[in-house]
C-alpha positions, 0 to 999 in steps of 0.5 A: 130899247127906246121907249118910243119903240117899246110902247106898243099902243098904236098912235093916233093916225097922222092926218092924210085926209079930212077924216083923219084926226087933226093933230095938236102941236104944242107951240114951244110947249104950253107957252101960253101958261109957262115960259116958252121952251122950258121943260115945265112948258113941255110937260104941261102941254103933254098933260093937257093932251097935246099930240106933239111938242115943238122944240125950236133948236139952236146950237151952243158954242160947244155944239149942243142943241138947246131949245130956244126960239132964236139964239138971242137970249135977252128976251127969254132969259135973265142973261142981262142980270149976269155981270160975268157975261156983260162983255158978250153983248154984241150985234149980229145980222140974222136973216138980214136984220141987225140984232143986239144982245147975247147969243147962244153961239157965244155960250157953252152949255154949262154957261147957258145952264147958269141962266134962267128962263123968263116969260117973253110976252111979259105984258100980255101974259102976266100970269106966266111971269110968276115962273120967271127964274125957275127954269133952265134952258133945256137941251134936245136930249132933255126934251126927248127924255121928258117926252119918253117919260110922259109917253109912258105915263099916258100909255101912247107915244107923244110926238116931237116936232123939232124946228131947226132955226137958221141952219145955214147961218149956223153952218156958216160959223162952224156950228152945223145943227143938221147932223146933231139932230139926225144923230139924236134921232138915230140914237133913239131909233126915231129916224124911221118912217113910222116914228112920231116925228116931224122935222121943220125949217124955213130953210129949203136948202137945209130941208133938201139936204135932210131929205137924204138923211131923214126918214121922217116927214119934213115940214117946209115952214112958210110965213108972209116973207116966204109966201112965194113957196105957197104959190100953186106953181111952186108947191110941186117943187116943195113936195119934192123934198117936204111932206107938209107945208107949215103955213102962217095961218093968214095964208090959209084964212086971210083977214079982211080990211077990218081984221075979220076972218075972210074967205079961205084961200086955195092953199089947202086945196093946192097943197093937197093936189101935190101931196102936201098936208098943211099945218098952220101956226100959231093959234092963241087964246088972247084977243091980240092974236084973234080976228076982230070978230072973235075978240071978247072985251077990249084988253089985248090979253083977254081971252077971246073966242079961240074955239071958233078960230080952231073950228074955222081952220079945221073946216078949211082942212088943215091937218094940224094946228100949232097952239100956245094953249094946248088944252084949248086946242085939244078941246076945240079939236075934239068938239069939232070931230064930234060935231063933224064926224060924230066920233070922239078922238081920245080914249077916256082916261 
């Protein structure tokens, strides 16, 4: 029996109202502290108390789903240092953009396992560079195994929030990623309404196809390029196949001309009106990613007043936050719950 079924301690309520405990989703793991999408980043995120971890998924040449933000490998691995793979350097068009590099779809899993991960934001996160070369690229199965082990250690089910990257593109080249994900969830008895799973994508067509195959909640991701999907007259259509709107944080709390937090938009209100919760991405500690009024010191890599940004989004009614720094997110969320409702959110461990 899957551990996800075996653990009987009730999981924290999934948010459906302002009083429900907002979720902390570890964005690519604890990617503010370890190279993203590595087992080390996921493990640290769970040790820091994240409710869910998020693996972005792309397929290998032999059809295995692995955790990478995109299929291009040079920004997050040492592939350029492997002479045997020099001939696979190529150019692809992804989402209308020409991209040069090495791509997972040209490598078997065994070949990918010979690569080592490195910090993507090497200038901003110098502390994380010490882990360059230590970790391999994990498969979806390896991430699920780790989540099960950490769930057992915590004594409650930790969730997983996989994102299918460019599913239509991969289907067009004969590497469909939707069914392998469904199969992986089915194998672990996770394709059920009460599983601690959300499946997300930017691709409405893919999510619509998955609606008939998955019993878990689906997240329609929306960035600035997809902002038309967040308009009030389109949200009802989104709600016909998705359960959650995963929004770029600027769509919920815009910034003014000076880069400061401005008045909240009506997105959370409009989404709730058609039955959609709103999750926001991505909150980070560094000044570079914070509103100008929450920055501290001049350096982009310095830690700003991140807790205030979390509070602002929770005040706006979001049901979950994606964070590179799960420890900060959990602390800010718990402090907000105590201040707002006078209650704690986690048992003493």
